[in-house]
C-alpha atoms as an extended CHARMM CRD file, in Angstrom:
* protein
*
       268  EXT
         1         1  MET       CA              0.0000000000        0.0000000000        0.0000000000  PROA      1               0.0000000000
         2         2  PRO       CA              1.6610000000        3.3350000000       -1.0410000000  PROA      2               0.0000000000
         3         3  GLU       CA              2.3590000000        5.7560000000        1.7510000000  PROA      3               0.0000000000
         4         4  GLY       CA              0.6440000000        9.1390000000        1.6930000000  PROA      4               0.0000000000
         5         5  PRO       CA              2.5890000000       12.4150000000        1.7580000000  PROA      5               0.0000000000
         6         6  ARG       CA              4.2470000000       13.0490000000        5.0580000000  PROA      6               0.0000000000
         7         7  PRO       CA              3.3740000000       16.2450000000        6.9090000000  PROA      7               0.0000000000
         8         8  ALA       CA              5.9570000000       18.9900000000        6.6540000000  PROA      8               0.0000000000
         9         9  ALA       CA              8.3230000000       19.0670000000        9.6200000000  PROA      9               0.0000000000
        10        10  ARG       CA              7.8280000000       22.0600000000       11.8910000000  PROA      10              0.0000000000
        11        11  PRO       CA             10.9600000000       24.0560000000       12.6610000000  PROA      11              0.0000000000
        12        12  VAL       CA             11.9630000000       23.8550000000       16.3050000000  PROA      12              0.0000000000
        13        13  SER       CA             12.9380000000       27.1600000000       17.8610000000  PROA      13              0.0000000000
        14        14  PHE       CA             16.3580000000       27.4500000000       19.4340000000  PROA      14              0.0000000000
        15        15  ARG       CA             16.0770000000       26.8920000000       23.1840000000  PROA      15              0.0000000000
        16        16  GLY       CA             19.6590000000       27.3610000000       24.2910000000  PROA      16              0.0000000000
        17        17  GLY       CA             19.7510000000       31.1150000000       24.6310000000  PROA      17              0.0000000000
        18        18  GLY       CA             20.3940000000       30.9560000000       28.3490000000  PROA      18              0.0000000000
        19        19  PHE       CA             19.4170000000       33.8960000000       30.5310000000  PROA      19              0.0000000000
        20        20  ALA       CA             21.2490000000       36.6520000000       28.6860000000  PROA      20              0.0000000000
        21        21  PRO       CA             19.3260000000       39.9120000000       29.2070000000  PROA      21              0.0000000000
        22        22  ARG       CA             18.0420000000       41.6230000000       26.1090000000  PROA      22              0.0000000000
        23        23  PRO       CA             19.0230000000       45.2830000000       25.7510000000  PROA      23              0.0000000000
        24        24  VAL       CA             16.0060000000       47.5950000000       26.0060000000  PROA      24              0.0000000000
        25        25  GLY       CA             17.6140000000       50.9540000000       25.4430000000  PROA      25              0.0000000000
        26        26  LEU       CA             14.6820000000       53.3410000000       25.8410000000  PROA      26              0.0000000000
        27        27  VAL       CA             13.3120000000       52.1490000000       29.1780000000  PROA      27              0.0000000000
        28        28  GLY       CA             15.9970000000       53.7130000000       31.3910000000  PROA      28              0.0000000000
        29        29  PRO       CA             15.9200000000       57.2030000000       29.8160000000  PROA      29              0.0000000000
        30        30  LEU       CA             12.1160000000       57.0810000000       29.7430000000  PROA      30              0.0000000000
        31        31  VAL       CA             11.9320000000       56.3640000000       33.4710000000  PROA      31              0.0000000000
        32        32  PHE       CA             14.2840000000       59.3020000000       34.1460000000  PROA      32              0.0000000000
        33        33  MET       CA             12.2200000000       61.6060000000       31.9720000000  PROA      33              0.0000000000
        34        34  VAL       CA              8.9520000000       60.6320000000       33.6660000000  PROA      34              0.0000000000
        35        35  LEU       CA             10.4280000000       61.2260000000       37.1260000000  PROA      35              0.0000000000
        36        36  LEU       CA             11.8210000000       64.6210000000       36.0990000000  PROA      36              0.0000000000
        37        37  VAL       CA              8.5290000000       65.7050000000       34.5210000000  PROA      37              0.0000000000
        38        38  VAL       CA              6.5180000000       64.6700000000       37.5840000000  PROA      38              0.0000000000
        39        39  TRP       CA              9.0590000000       66.4180000000       39.8310000000  PROA      39              0.0000000000
        40        40  GLU       CA              8.9210000000       69.6220000000       37.7560000000  PROA      40              0.0000000000
        41        41  ILE       CA              5.1140000000       69.6490000000       37.6570000000  PROA      41              0.0000000000
        42        42  GLY       CA              4.9050000000       69.0410000000       41.3940000000  PROA      42              0.0000000000
        43        43  SER       CA              7.2840000000       71.9300000000       42.0600000000  PROA      43              0.0000000000
        44        44  ARG       CA              5.4520000000       74.3510000000       39.7450000000  PROA      44              0.0000000000
        45        45  LEU       CA              2.0840000000       73.4980000000       41.2670000000  PROA      45              0.0000000000
        46        46  GLY       CA              3.3990000000       74.0220000000       44.7760000000  PROA      46              0.0000000000
        47        47  TRP       CA              3.0850000000       70.4060000000       45.8680000000  PROA      47              0.0000000000
        48        48  ILE       CA              6.8340000000       70.3190000000       46.5510000000  PROA      48              0.0000000000
        49        49  GLY       CA              8.3540000000       73.2320000000       48.4480000000  PROA      49              0.0000000000
        50        50  ALA       CA             11.2770000000       74.9880000000       46.7680000000  PROA      50              0.0000000000
        51        51  LEU       CA             13.3060000000       74.9330000000       49.9810000000  PROA      51              0.0000000000
        52        52  ILE       CA             12.6530000000       71.2460000000       50.5440000000  PROA      52              0.0000000000
        53        53  LEU       CA             13.3160000000       70.1090000000       46.9900000000  PROA      53              0.0000000000
        54        54  PRO       CA             13.8610000000       72.6580000000       44.2100000000  PROA      54              0.0000000000
        55        55  ALA       CA             12.5620000000       72.0240000000       40.7130000000  PROA      55              0.0000000000
        56        56  PRO       CA             14.8420000000       70.3780000000       38.1490000000  PROA      56              0.0000000000
        57        57  SER       CA             14.7880000000       73.6380000000       36.1770000000  PROA      57              0.0000000000
        58        58  ALA       CA             16.1840000000       75.5060000000       39.2070000000  PROA      58              0.0000000000
        59        59  ALA       CA             18.9460000000       72.9260000000       39.6350000000  PROA      59              0.0000000000
        60        60  LEU       CA             19.7140000000       73.1810000000       35.9200000000  PROA      60              0.0000000000
        61        61  ALA       CA             19.9670000000       76.9630000000       36.2300000000  PROA      61              0.0000000000
        62        62  ALA       CA             22.3850000000       76.5660000000       39.1600000000  PROA      62              0.0000000000
        63        63  LEU       CA             24.4250000000       74.1150000000       37.1020000000  PROA      63              0.0000000000
        64        64  ARG       CA             24.5320000000       76.5430000000       34.1860000000  PROA      64              0.0000000000
        65        65  GLU       CA             25.6810000000       79.3130000000       36.5210000000  PROA      65              0.0000000000
        66        66  LEU       CA             28.4040000000       77.0370000000       37.8520000000  PROA      66              0.0000000000
        67        67  PHE       CA             29.4840000000       76.2900000000       34.2870000000  PROA      67              0.0000000000
        68        68  ASP       CA             29.5260000000       79.9600000000       33.2750000000  PROA      68              0.0000000000
        69        69  SER       CA             31.6410000000       80.8900000000       36.2840000000  PROA      69              0.0000000000
        70        70  GLY       CA             34.2520000000       78.2740000000       35.3690000000  PROA      70              0.0000000000
        71        71  LEU       CA             34.0420000000       76.6470000000       38.8000000000  PROA      71              0.0000000000
        72        72  LEU       CA             32.4540000000       73.5040000000       37.3960000000  PROA      72              0.0000000000
        73        73  PHE       CA             35.7290000000       72.4270000000       35.8090000000  PROA      73              0.0000000000
        74        74  LYS       CA             37.6920000000       73.2420000000       38.9720000000  PROA      74              0.0000000000
        75        75  HSD       CA             35.3950000000       71.1860000000       41.1960000000  PROA      75              0.0000000000
        76        76  LEU       CA             34.9740000000       68.3460000000       38.7190000000  PROA      76              0.0000000000
        77        77  GLY       CA             38.6510000000       68.2500000000       37.7600000000  PROA      77              0.0000000000
        78        78  ALA       CA             39.7730000000       68.0240000000       41.3970000000  PROA      78              0.0000000000
        79        79  SER       CA             37.2720000000       65.2550000000       42.1230000000  PROA      79              0.0000000000
        80        80  LEU       CA             38.1270000000       63.2450000000       39.0110000000  PROA      80              0.0000000000
        81        81  GLN       CA             41.8390000000       63.4140000000       39.7670000000  PROA      81              0.0000000000
        82        82  ARG       CA             41.3390000000       62.1190000000       43.3200000000  PROA      82              0.0000000000
        83        83  LEU       CA             38.8610000000       59.4810000000       42.1920000000  PROA      83              0.0000000000
        84        84  ALA       CA             41.0120000000       58.1510000000       39.3570000000  PROA      84              0.0000000000
        85        85  LEU       CA             44.1800000000       58.0120000000       41.4400000000  PROA      85              0.0000000000
        86        86  GLY       CA             42.6300000000       56.4690000000       44.5540000000  PROA      86              0.0000000000
        87        87  TRP       CA             40.5180000000       53.9170000000       42.6740000000  PROA      87              0.0000000000
        88        88  THR       CA             43.3180000000       52.8740000000       40.3220000000  PROA      88              0.0000000000
        89        89  LEU       CA             45.8970000000       52.4060000000       43.0650000000  PROA      89              0.0000000000
        90        90  GLY       CA             43.4280000000       50.6040000000       45.3300000000  PROA      90              0.0000000000
        91        91  THR       CA             42.2960000000       48.3240000000       42.5030000000  PROA      91              0.0000000000
        92        92  LEU       CA             45.8180000000       47.4150000000       41.3840000000  PROA      92              0.0000000000
        93        93  ALA       CA             46.9140000000       46.6450000000       44.9370000000  PROA      93              0.0000000000
        94        94  GLY       CA             43.6870000000       44.7490000000       45.6580000000  PROA      94              0.0000000000
        95        95  VAL       CA             44.0240000000       42.6110000000       42.5190000000  PROA      95              0.0000000000
        96        96  ALA       CA             47.6430000000       41.7710000000       43.3240000000  PROA      96              0.0000000000
        97        97  ILE       CA             46.8950000000       40.7900000000       46.9250000000  PROA      97              0.0000000000
        98        98  GLY       CA             43.6260000000       39.0600000000       45.9780000000  PROA      98              0.0000000000
        99        99  VAL       CA             45.3180000000       36.9170000000       43.3340000000  PROA      99              0.0000000000
       100       100  SER       CA             48.0470000000       35.9790000000       45.8080000000  PROA      100             0.0000000000
       101       101  ALA       CA             45.4410000000       35.0350000000       48.4190000000  PROA      101             0.0000000000
       102       102  GLY       CA             43.5180000000       33.0140000000       45.8320000000  PROA      102             0.0000000000
       103       103  LEU       CA             46.5260000000       31.0580000000       44.5800000000  PROA      103             0.0000000000
       104       104  PHE       CA             48.8440000000       30.6310000000       47.5690000000  PROA      104             0.0000000000
       105       105  SER       CA             47.8270000000       29.1070000000       50.8840000000  PROA      105             0.0000000000
       106       106  LEU       CA             50.4220000000       31.0370000000       52.8830000000  PROA      106             0.0000000000
       107       107  ALA       CA             49.2560000000       34.3720000000       51.4630000000  PROA      107             0.0000000000
       108       108  ARG       CA             45.6220000000       33.4810000000       52.1680000000  PROA      108             0.0000000000
       109       109  ALA       CA             46.3940000000       32.5210000000       55.7520000000  PROA      109             0.0000000000
       110       110  GLY       CA             47.9710000000       35.9260000000       56.3390000000  PROA      110             0.0000000000
       111       111  VAL       CA             45.6980000000       38.1530000000       54.2230000000  PROA      111             0.0000000000
       112       112  VAL       CA             42.1540000000       36.8990000000       54.7790000000  PROA      112             0.0000000000
       113       113  PRO       CA             42.0230000000       37.3960000000       58.5860000000  PROA      113             0.0000000000
       114       114  LEU       CA             43.5280000000       40.8800000000       58.1960000000  PROA      114             0.0000000000
       115       115  VAL       CA             41.0220000000       41.8400000000       55.4930000000  PROA      115             0.0000000000
       116       116  SER       CA             38.1450000000       40.4470000000       57.5520000000  PROA      116             0.0000000000
       117       117  ALA       CA             39.2490000000       42.5330000000       60.5470000000  PROA      117             0.0000000000
       118       118  ILE       CA             39.7560000000       45.8560000000       58.7330000000  PROA      118             0.0000000000
       119       119  PHE       CA             37.1050000000       45.7030000000       56.0000000000  PROA      119             0.0000000000
       120       120  PRO       CA             34.0800000000       46.4620000000       58.2710000000  PROA      120             0.0000000000
       121       121  ILE       CA             35.7060000000       49.6810000000       59.5830000000  PROA      121             0.0000000000
       122       122  PRO       CA             34.1520000000       52.7420000000       57.8670000000  PROA      122             0.0000000000
       123       123  LYS       CA             37.1030000000       54.1930000000       55.9700000000  PROA      123             0.0000000000
       124       124  ILE       CA             35.8730000000       57.7670000000       56.3810000000  PROA      124             0.0000000000
       125       125  ALA       CA             36.4050000000       57.2660000000       60.1230000000  PROA      125             0.0000000000
       126       126  LEU       CA             40.1010000000       56.8590000000       59.3510000000  PROA      126             0.0000000000
       127       127  LEU       CA             40.3190000000       60.1940000000       57.5120000000  PROA      127             0.0000000000
       128       128  PRO       CA             41.4640000000       62.1540000000       60.6220000000  PROA      128             0.0000000000
       129       129  LEU       CA             44.2260000000       59.5940000000       61.0510000000  PROA      129             0.0000000000
       130       130  PHE       CA             45.1810000000       59.9120000000       57.3910000000  PROA      130             0.0000000000
       131       131  ILE       CA             45.3120000000       63.7080000000       57.7920000000  PROA      131             0.0000000000
       132       132  ILE       CA             47.7560000000       63.2540000000       60.6720000000  PROA      132             0.0000000000
       133       133  TRP       CA             49.8470000000       60.8440000000       58.5980000000  PROA      133             0.0000000000
       134       134  PHE       CA             49.7360000000       62.5020000000       55.1780000000  PROA      134             0.0000000000
       135       135  GLY       CA             48.6310000000       66.0610000000       55.8830000000  PROA      135             0.0000000000
       136       136  ILE       CA             45.4890000000       67.8930000000       54.8160000000  PROA      136             0.0000000000
       137       137  GLY       CA             46.3910000000       67.8700000000       51.1100000000  PROA      137             0.0000000000
       138       138  GLU       CA             45.5700000000       65.3990000000       48.3660000000  PROA      138             0.0000000000
       139       139  GLU       CA             47.3720000000       62.4490000000       49.9440000000  PROA      139             0.0000000000
       140       140  SER       CA             44.8660000000       61.9860000000       52.7720000000  PROA      140             0.0000000000
       141       141  LYS       CA             41.8840000000       62.0200000000       50.3910000000  PROA      141             0.0000000000
       142       142  VAL       CA             43.5290000000       59.5960000000       47.9930000000  PROA      142             0.0000000000
       143       143  ALA       CA             44.4570000000       57.3280000000       50.9080000000  PROA      143             0.0000000000
       144       144  THR       CA             40.8190000000       57.2750000000       52.0590000000  PROA      144             0.0000000000
       145       145  ILE       CA             39.6530000000       56.1880000000       48.6110000000  PROA      145             0.0000000000
       146       146  PHE       CA             42.5480000000       53.7270000000       48.3050000000  PROA      146             0.0000000000
       147       147  PHE       CA             41.6970000000       51.8840000000       51.5180000000  PROA      147             0.0000000000
       148       148  GLY       CA             37.9820000000       51.9380000000       50.7240000000  PROA      148             0.0000000000
       149       149  VAL       CA             38.6320000000       50.2910000000       47.3470000000  PROA      149             0.0000000000
       150       150  PHE       CA             41.4530000000       47.9400000000       48.3470000000  PROA      150             0.0000000000
       151       151  PHE       CA             39.6390000000       45.5990000000       50.7480000000  PROA      151             0.0000000000
       152       152  PRO       CA             36.4910000000       44.8960000000       48.6550000000  PROA      152             0.0000000000
       153       153  THR       CA             38.7330000000       44.2940000000       45.6380000000  PROA      153             0.0000000000
       154       154  VAL       CA             40.7610000000       41.7040000000       47.5540000000  PROA      154             0.0000000000
       155       155  ILE       CA             37.5680000000       39.9090000000       48.5900000000  PROA      155             0.0000000000
       156       156  ALA       CA             36.1080000000       39.9900000000       45.0610000000  PROA      156             0.0000000000
       157       157  VAL       CA             39.3080000000       38.6920000000       43.4830000000  PROA      157             0.0000000000
       158       158  TYR       CA             40.0750000000       35.7710000000       45.7580000000  PROA      158             0.0000000000
       159       159  GLY       CA             36.3590000000       34.9170000000       45.9510000000  PROA      159             0.0000000000
       160       160  GLY       CA             36.2060000000       34.8210000000       42.1630000000  PROA      160             0.0000000000
       161       161  ILE       CA             39.2610000000       32.5640000000       42.0390000000  PROA      161             0.0000000000
       162       162  ASP       CA             37.6580000000       30.2170000000       44.5680000000  PROA      162             0.0000000000
       163       163  ASN       CA             34.5500000000       29.9270000000       42.3710000000  PROA      163             0.0000000000
       164       164  VAL       CA             36.4350000000       28.8100000000       39.2550000000  PROA      164             0.0000000000
       165       165  ASP       CA             35.3060000000       25.3440000000       38.1920000000  PROA      165             0.0000000000
       166       166  ARG       CA             37.7900000000       22.8970000000       39.7440000000  PROA      166             0.0000000000
       167       167  GLY       CA             36.9640000000       20.3230000000       37.0670000000  PROA      167             0.0000000000
       168       168  LEU       CA             38.5350000000       22.5740000000       34.4490000000  PROA      168             0.0000000000
       169       169  ILE       CA             41.6690000000       22.9530000000       36.5520000000  PROA      169             0.0000000000
       170       170  ARG       CA             41.9850000000       19.1790000000       37.0890000000  PROA      170             0.0000000000
       171       171  MET       CA             41.4450000000       18.5830000000       33.3770000000  PROA      171             0.0000000000
       172       172  ALA       CA             44.2130000000       21.0350000000       32.5340000000  PROA      172             0.0000000000
       173       173  GLN       CA             46.5110000000       19.3670000000       35.0400000000  PROA      173             0.0000000000
       174       174  SER       CA             45.7520000000       15.9460000000       33.5700000000  PROA      174             0.0000000000
       175       175  PHE       CA             46.8300000000       17.2410000000       30.1420000000  PROA      175             0.0000000000
       176       176  GLY       CA             50.1050000000       18.4250000000       31.6130000000  PROA      176             0.0000000000
       177       177  LEU       CA             49.5940000000       22.1830000000       31.3340000000  PROA      177             0.0000000000
       178       178  ARG       CA             52.0550000000       24.2880000000       33.2470000000  PROA      178             0.0000000000
       179       179  TRP       CA             50.9530000000       26.1100000000       36.3710000000  PROA      179             0.0000000000
       180       180  THR       CA             51.3910000000       29.4930000000       34.7370000000  PROA      180             0.0000000000
       181       181  SER       CA             49.2660000000       28.4300000000       31.7580000000  PROA      181             0.0000000000
       182       182  ILE       CA             46.4980000000       27.1940000000       34.0440000000  PROA      182             0.0000000000
       183       183  VAL       CA             46.4660000000       30.5000000000       35.8950000000  PROA      183             0.0000000000
       184       184  ARG       CA             46.5510000000       32.5770000000       32.7130000000  PROA      184             0.0000000000
       185       185  LYS       CA             44.0990000000       30.5760000000       30.6060000000  PROA      185             0.0000000000
       186       186  ILE       CA             41.6640000000       29.1310000000       33.1500000000  PROA      186             0.0000000000
       187       187  ILE       CA             41.7970000000       30.6890000000       36.6100000000  PROA      187             0.0000000000
       188       188  LEU       CA             42.0390000000       34.3900000000       35.7610000000  PROA      188             0.0000000000
       189       189  PRO       CA             39.4500000000       34.2960000000       32.9270000000  PROA      189             0.0000000000
       190       190  GLY       CA             37.1280000000       32.2680000000       35.1490000000  PROA      190             0.0000000000
       191       191  ALA       CA             37.4790000000       34.7780000000       37.9930000000  PROA      191             0.0000000000
       192       192  LEU       CA             37.1210000000       37.8120000000       35.7210000000  PROA      192             0.0000000000
       193       193  PRO       CA             33.2830000000       38.1390000000       35.9770000000  PROA      193             0.0000000000
       194       194  ALA       CA             33.4780000000       38.3310000000       39.7690000000  PROA      194             0.0000000000
       195       195  MET       CA             36.3870000000       40.7530000000       39.5620000000  PROA      195             0.0000000000
       196       196  LEU       CA             34.5110000000       43.1020000000       37.2180000000  PROA      196             0.0000000000
       197       197  SER       CA             31.4370000000       42.9630000000       39.4520000000  PROA      197             0.0000000000
       198       198  GLY       CA             33.7080000000       43.9140000000       42.3200000000  PROA      198             0.0000000000
       199       199  PHE       CA             35.0200000000       46.8480000000       40.2870000000  PROA      199             0.0000000000
       200       200  ARG       CA             31.4610000000       48.1370000000       39.8920000000  PROA      200             0.0000000000
       201       201  ILE       CA             30.9800000000       48.0510000000       43.6480000000  PROA      201             0.0000000000
       202       202  THR       CA             34.3380000000       49.6300000000       44.4550000000  PROA      202             0.0000000000
       203       203  ALA       CA             33.7220000000       52.4380000000       41.9500000000  PROA      203             0.0000000000
       204       204  SER       CA             30.5540000000       53.3740000000       43.8430000000  PROA      204             0.0000000000
       205       205  ILE       CA             32.3850000000       53.1200000000       47.1650000000  PROA      205             0.0000000000
       206       206  ALA       CA             35.1310000000       55.3720000000       45.7810000000  PROA      206             0.0000000000
       207       207  ILE       CA             32.6130000000       58.0690000000       44.7970000000  PROA      207             0.0000000000
       208       208  ILE       CA             30.9850000000       57.9550000000       48.2420000000  PROA      208             0.0000000000
       209       209  LEU       CA             34.3300000000       58.2430000000       50.0180000000  PROA      209             0.0000000000
       210       210  LEU       CA             35.4410000000       60.9840000000       47.6350000000  PROA      210             0.0000000000
       211       211  VAL       CA             32.4650000000       63.1560000000       48.5610000000  PROA      211             0.0000000000
       212       212  ALA       CA             32.8890000000       62.4900000000       52.2740000000  PROA      212             0.0000000000
       213       213  ALA       CA             36.6050000000       63.2980000000       52.1780000000  PROA      213             0.0000000000
       214       214  GLU       CA             36.0330000000       66.5060000000       50.2140000000  PROA      214             0.0000000000
       215       215  MET       CA             33.3830000000       67.6120000000       52.6730000000  PROA      215             0.0000000000
       216       216  ILE       CA             35.8670000000       67.3960000000       55.5150000000  PROA      216             0.0000000000
       217       217  ALA       CA             39.0230000000       68.8680000000       54.0390000000  PROA      217             0.0000000000
       218       218  ALA       CA             38.9260000000       70.3100000000       50.5230000000  PROA      218             0.0000000000
       219       219  GLU       CA             38.6360000000       73.6990000000       48.8650000000  PROA      219             0.0000000000
       220       220  TYR       CA             37.6240000000       72.3490000000       45.4650000000  PROA      220             0.0000000000
       221       221  GLY       CA             35.6810000000       69.2280000000       44.5820000000  PROA      221             0.0000000000
       222       222  VAL       CA             32.0800000000       68.1610000000       44.1260000000  PROA      222             0.0000000000
       223       223  GLY       CA             31.8410000000       67.2290000000       47.8020000000  PROA      223             0.0000000000
       224       224  ALA       CA             33.1490000000       70.6380000000       48.8620000000  PROA      224             0.0000000000
       225       225  TYR       CA             30.6300000000       72.3100000000       46.5270000000  PROA      225             0.0000000000
       226       226  ILE       CA             27.7370000000       70.2980000000       47.9970000000  PROA      226             0.0000000000
       227       227  LEU       CA             28.8650000000       71.1220000000       51.5480000000  PROA      227             0.0000000000
       228       228  MET       CA             29.0500000000       74.8280000000       50.7340000000  PROA      228             0.0000000000
       229       229  ALA       CA             25.5690000000       74.7340000000       49.1620000000  PROA      229             0.0000000000
       230       230  GLY       CA             24.1750000000       72.9660000000       52.2130000000  PROA      230             0.0000000000
       231       231  ASN       CA             25.6990000000       75.4720000000       54.6080000000  PROA      231             0.0000000000
       232       232  LEU       CA             24.1450000000       78.3100000000       52.5920000000  PROA      232             0.0000000000
       233       233  MET       CA             20.7890000000       76.4730000000       52.3420000000  PROA      233             0.0000000000
       234       234  ALA       CA             21.1110000000       76.8110000000       48.5450000000  PROA      234             0.0000000000
       235       235  THR       CA             19.1850000000       73.6640000000       47.7380000000  PROA      235             0.0000000000
       236       236  ASP       CA             19.2390000000       74.3170000000       43.9900000000  PROA      236             0.0000000000
       237       237  GLN       CA             23.0500000000       74.2290000000       44.0470000000  PROA      237             0.0000000000
       238       238  LEU       CA             22.9690000000       71.1990000000       46.3300000000  PROA      238             0.0000000000
       239       239  VAL       CA             20.7400000000       69.2880000000       43.9010000000  PROA      239             0.0000000000
       240       240  ALA       CA             23.0100000000       70.4040000000       41.0370000000  PROA      240             0.0000000000
       241       241  GLY       CA             25.9960000000       68.8940000000       42.8830000000  PROA      241             0.0000000000
       242       242  VAL       CA             24.0960000000       65.6670000000       43.4880000000  PROA      242             0.0000000000
       243       243  ALA       CA             23.2030000000       65.5650000000       39.7770000000  PROA      243             0.0000000000
       244       244  ILE       CA             26.9030000000       65.8560000000       38.9210000000  PROA      244             0.0000000000
       245       245  LEU       CA             27.6110000000       62.8420000000       41.1340000000  PROA      245             0.0000000000
       246       246  SER       CA             24.7680000000       60.9240000000       39.5180000000  PROA      246             0.0000000000
       247       247  VAL       CA             26.1380000000       61.5950000000       36.0350000000  PROA      247             0.0000000000
       248       248  LEU       CA             29.6140000000       60.6360000000       37.2510000000  PROA      248             0.0000000000
       249       249  GLY       CA             28.2760000000       57.3490000000       38.5870000000  PROA      249             0.0000000000
       250       250  LEU       CA             26.4670000000       56.6330000000       35.3200000000  PROA      250             0.0000000000
       251       251  LEU       CA             29.6400000000       57.3700000000       33.3620000000  PROA      251             0.0000000000
       252       252  VAL       CA             31.7540000000       55.0670000000       35.5180000000  PROA      252             0.0000000000
       253       253  GLY       CA             29.1340000000       52.3160000000       35.2600000000  PROA      253             0.0000000000
       254       254  TRP       CA             29.0350000000       52.7120000000       31.4710000000  PROA      254             0.0000000000
       255       255  LEU       CA             32.8240000000       52.4560000000       31.2170000000  PROA      255             0.0000000000
       256       256  ILE       CA             32.8970000000       49.2900000000       33.3340000000  PROA      256             0.0000000000
       257       257  GLY       CA             30.0460000000       47.8680000000       31.2660000000  PROA      257             0.0000000000
       258       258  ARG       CA             32.0510000000       48.4730000000       28.0880000000  PROA      258             0.0000000000
       259       259  ALA       CA             35.0330000000       46.7460000000       29.7060000000  PROA      259             0.0000000000
       260       260  GLU       CA             32.8120000000       43.7780000000       30.6290000000  PROA      260             0.0000000000
       261       261  ARG       CA             31.5200000000       43.4160000000       27.0660000000  PROA      261             0.0000000000
       262       262  PHE       CA             35.0660000000       43.5090000000       25.7280000000  PROA      262             0.0000000000
       263       263  LEU       CA             36.7520000000       41.2510000000       28.2830000000  PROA      263             0.0000000000
       264       264  LEU       CA             33.8750000000       38.7550000000       28.6510000000  PROA      264             0.0000000000
       265       265  ARG       CA             32.9590000000       38.4360000000       24.9850000000  PROA      265             0.0000000000
       266       266  TRP       CA             34.0330000000       34.7850000000       25.1690000000  PROA      266             0.0000000000
       267       267  ARG       CA             30.8920000000       34.0370000000       27.2420000000  PROA      267             0.0000000000
       268       268  ALA       CA             28.5130000000       34.9240000000       24.3730000000  PROA      268             0.0000000000
């Protein structure tokens, strides 16, 4: 008996996409715009007091005045210099010590208890001590950021190394790979996602400590500008300073995100 025509095979959709988030570019800016519009309307209608929370237009006017006076570049330049120096030095030192603690038992035995003891101390509480050690200039502010970045970086690095799949390491050892090749090709790439996540956290910590240090002992800087605005009850200038910090945080997050896409492109 001849067979009838077989039904056409249905294509099966690909199911192995994992949990990679899809970029939805307009949602974030739209949320910001809605919040700003509601804030502006509430201020113009008198629902929000100008002294309590000035309108975005008032903060924008204060920011424009700061730009026209040339002080914006002085404050922002001083803050960026301290932030870049403190975060870079703290990150480099933290990566070096974290890798040592992740790879060598002797280093871990000496480093981990010390990090666990000092990490919970608020680093801004050490600023008076840093001023005594390094003076009231740039060194004390950079040291505050350095110590605030160093300890979380150490934890993120050696924690990331600990989470590398041990099966991959044993497989590499069974094939006779050298220790240096295992570290370079397996351990460090495997720990890189945790390290970059740690960099995101330490960048935020660095900005917080930067503002706190500038509020205590600085003539120029975003923190010093915010402190001056608060002392004068100039809330429009205060909100303008906070907006500068927000943009700075977004910029740092964007840069780290670009670094993640470049360095972790092998995960795609």
